[in-house]
Every structure is written in structure tokens, then in C-alpha cells.
N, C-alpha and C positions, 0 to 999 in steps of 0.2 A: 079870468080866474086862472087859467093856465099860466099866464105871465107871472102871476104872484107866486105860484109854486116853483116855477122856473127860477125866479129871482132868489127865493129862499134856498134852493138847492145850490146855486152858484155861491151864495154867501156862506153856506155851511162848508162847501168844498174849499173855499178860500180859507176859512178858519182852520180846517184840518190841515191843509197844505202849509199854512204859516206856522201852525203849532208843532209840526213834525220837522225834525232836522236829523241828519245822519249822526251828529255828535251825541245825541240823546237816544239813539236807536238801541234796542235790546233791553234786557232786564237790568234794573239797577240793583246794586248790592245794598242790602239793608244792614246797617250796623247799629248796635246798641252799646252805649257806654256802660261802664261798671255802675255809674250813678243811676242810669235808667233801669238797670237790672235790679239794683238794691231797692229802688223806689217801688218797682213792681212787686217784689217779694214782700216789702213792708205793707203795701196796700192790701195784700191778701191775708195778712195776719200770720200768726205763728201757729204751727201745729203742736202736737204733743212732743214733749222731750222724753226720750227713752232713758230709763235708768236700769242698772243691773249691778249685781255684786253677790256677796256671800255673807250669810249670818252664821254665827257660832254661839253656843250656849255661853253666856257671860258669867264670869266669876263675880262675886260680890264686890271685889276691889275695882272691877271695871264699870259695872252698872249695879247700883244698890237697889235691887227690885223691892226688897223688904221695906225700905224707907218710903216707898210710894204705895205700898200695899199691893203690888203686882205679884202674880204667881211666880213669875220668873222673867228673865230678860235675855234678849239676844244682842250680841255685839255685832253691828253691821259694818261691813267693809265694802269698798267699791265706790260707786257714785254717792251713796249715802254712808257717812261715817258717824257712828254714834250708837246710842242705846235704844233698843226697841222693847218697851215694857209691855208684857202681856197680862191682861186682866180677864180671867175666865168667868163668863156669866152663866153658861149652861153647858152640860155635857151628858152624853149617854153612850153606852156600849152594848151592842147586841151580843148574844151568845156566840155568834160566828166570829167575833173579834172586830167587827166594824165599829169604829169609834167616830163620833161626831161631836164637835165642840163649837160654840159661838162665844164671842166676847168682843173686847175692845183692846186697842193697842195705842201706845203713846210713844212717838219717836222724838228724841231730843238729840240733835247733832248738827252736822254740816252737810251742805250740798254745794259743790263748786267752790269750796272754801268759805262759804257764808253760813252763819249759824241760824238755827230756827227749830221749830217743832210743829207737829201736827198729830191729830188723832185719826184712827181708823176704826171701823168695825171689822169683824172677820168671821169666816166660816172655815173650820178645819175638818177635813175628812181623812181618815186613815184606816189601815187594817193592821191589827195586832194578832199575836198568836191566840189570844183569848181575852176574857174580861173578868174582873173581880166582882164580887157581889155588890160592892158600892157603886158600880158603874165606871170605874177607872179601868184603863187598859191593863192587861197582864201579858207578860212575856215580851218578846222582841217585836219591834215595829217592822212590818213587811213593806209598806209604802205609806206615804202621806203627802198631802198638798193642802194649800189654803189660799184664799183670796181675801185681800184687805182693801176695800174701797175707802178712800180718804173721806172723812166726815167734813162736809162743806162748812166753811166758816171757822175751822179750828186752827188753820195755819197761822203761824207767827214767824216773824223775821223773814228769812229767805222764802219761806213757804206761805206767806200772806197771800190769800186768794187762790191757792192751789186746789185743783181737783185732780182726780186720777185714781190709780189703783196699783197695788203691789201684789204679785203672785209669788208664792214660795212653793218649791217642790223639795221634799226632804231627800237628801242624798244619803241613803242608809249606809252604803259602803264607806263613804268618807266621813260620816258623822256630822255633816254640816247642812246648811239650808240655803241653797242658791235662790236668789230672787231676781225678778224682772218686773218691769212696770212702766208706767208713763205718767207724766205730770203735764197738766195744762193750766196755764195762768190766764 
């Protein structure tokens, strides 16, 4: 029995001795080609694409909100170029000037030079100097922000299959509406 173990040890030592050489000693450098790296990234899928820009109240000559029955429209610049039509569904204003609004938006324009459109729902929250008896805000806006999740299945053109959200924060001093968000395909 001991002879069997002894023979196995000699055989293993022989394999180790033959398998090692001074030319191969030390750590080996691992290199990846650009093709290997790209394949690895593609296998993991793509993350969300960040978007940002600024919106401005649109003139009727830029975005004809009335023709679509929208309350008004924003002209978006930046990553999204086009018209953002706002359809107000509900609103309320408290005596302190806190104003809340919910509705839908329709964007028609371009992203990375390609045309398309999508719908969102939104929630707008702001603070004004006061409120009118009919529930609309009164006086100057103090601050405002809104969130616009994209409605699944509404994307067309470059936005086909898109999900994500846009967030706006009103820049009171500049009189515009910076936006940031993300798209996922």
C-alpha cells in the first residue's frame, strides 16, 4: 500500500517538474482586445441614456398648442429638440399658494437627429404668492418642479420602445425650465 502512494507522489512531482519552466515563471500579463471589451459591454446590455436641456414657453408660431387642444407648449432644446405639449387634467391651489397639477404631455421632435414622439403623465408642484377663487395660482411663482414618466408603449420613431422619465425644475430668475432625465430602450 505504501508503494502505491509513493509511486503516485513521484508521478505527481514529475508532472509538476515537467510543467514548470523558467520561461513561464511569474505572473502573465492579461490583455483584452477592443473587440473583447466591446463584446463584454454588449453582453451586459445598455443602461439608461441621460438627457438634459432647457424648455421655454413656446410661441404659437413654434408649437401650435391650440391645434392639438393643449393648454400650452414648451419649446425644448438640448438633447430633445421639439415641442412639448401640456394637457392639464386636474389642478388645485391651497390658500397658502401651494399649487398642484396633474396631466399628460405629448413630445414631438428629435433625439440625436432622429424624429419621433412619446406621451408622458406628469405631476407638477409649485408655490405661488396666492390662489384665485377658481383654484388657479395668483401672483408670482416662487418655485416649481414636475416629474414626467414616459407612458409605456406610446413612443414612435426614435422613441419606439422607450421608457424613462423627465424632470423639470422651474428657473424663476431665468424664466425657463431646465430638464434632466433618462431613457431606456
